[in-house]
C-alpha positions, 0 to 999 in steps of 0.5 A: 464492518465500521463505515469510514468517517470523515476526518481532518488533517493539517499539514504544516510546510515547515520550511516554506518549501512545498517539497521540503519538511512537512508535519502532518497532524490529524484531528483528535489524535496525539500522533504526529507524522513527519515527511522528510525528503532525503535531500532536506534531512541534513538541514532539518535533522536538529529539529525537536520532532526527531528527538523522540521515539517512533516508527518510520518508513523509508520510501524509494522508487525502483522506476516508473510503474514499479512497486516502491521500495520500503524499509520499516524501522523503529527507534527510541530516538528517530534522529539516530536511526535516520543518521545511520540510514542517510549514511548507509542506505542508498535507495530511499528518497523520503523518510516518513516518521510517526511519533507523538506530540504528547507522551512518547511511545515506549520501546514495546509500542514502537516495536509492535508498530514496526512488526505490524507494518511489516506484516501488512506490507508483506501481505499487501504485496504492493511494495518491495521491502528492504527489511531482511528480517520480520520482527516478532510482535512484543508482548503487550498488556490488553490495555497497551495493545488496545492503545497502540492498535488505535495509534496504528489505525490512525497511521494507516488512515493517513498513509494513503492520504500522503501517497503511500498505499503499500499497506492497504489490502484489496477490499475482500468484502464485496457486498454491495459492489457490482461484480464483473466477469472475464473468461477464456479457454482454461481461465476465468476471473471475477473482479470489481471496481475500487477507489484506485483501479480494479481488483481481481478476486481471490481464486480467480484464474489466469491464462497459463501463458502469454502471447508473444505480442503482449507488452502491456502489463507483462512485467506486472504479471511476472512480478505477481508470479514471483511474489506469489499473488499468482500461483500455478494451478491445473491449467494456468495460474490462480490468484491467492488473494484479492489484488488491486490493479491500477486499471481494468485493462491492466487487470484484464491483460494480466488475466488473459496473458495478452493486451486487452481493453479491460473496459470492454472485456469485463462484463457484469452478470447481465453481460453489460460491459464495464465501459457501458456500466461506467457511462450509465453511472455518470449519466444517472 
């Protein structure tokens, strides 16, 4: 696995308004990211950055603590598609477009990017997709595929930086990470700390029922069951993938089916609580 490398980005606040149009460039990359709040689109839509081809993501919110709602699309002229979505789609609050400063992306390339982003969003199960159809990847030559996969890699590296984490996969490889354990009658789970929270490992099990007093994270648990992250097993539910939660307590509560302090519940192989482990980390 390649080690992540530092990189530079430059963000131009094009209108001088912090929450207005922003242009994002990355060192040694021909691509260009455009972040456009919906309310600013009528004022900026004539800009040349919307002239070209690209792949775009419409981003909306279903409520505090809920998954974001996304729509992924492609266009030979981005402005034309955004004009349509501005008039006909209500949910989105900002559009994020990826195009180029140099040679434009061709039709097959933007179709490939659209298909791959939808695949990744479906797999991550960290958003609600407004897309009703999953497009097929177009056929590309080996050389073109290498080029567009490189472009996609850069896009995926930028999205979390600008606050979009819906395409990330939980870290399935846990070599070198400290594993933590949490179990009860009929269920047993393993997990590990991540940059943004705590992930429960694939094949861990969760309690089959929740207690009546459970309030924290019950909506998250129900959504994971609905989305197939948790499926019914012999006694309870089974995780079908490594899944990242926003905190150790959210992870522990979903697993145990009751409100739980995850920092005390999760323990390493020596029985040391996550809380103690974290204290030792900062003291060391």
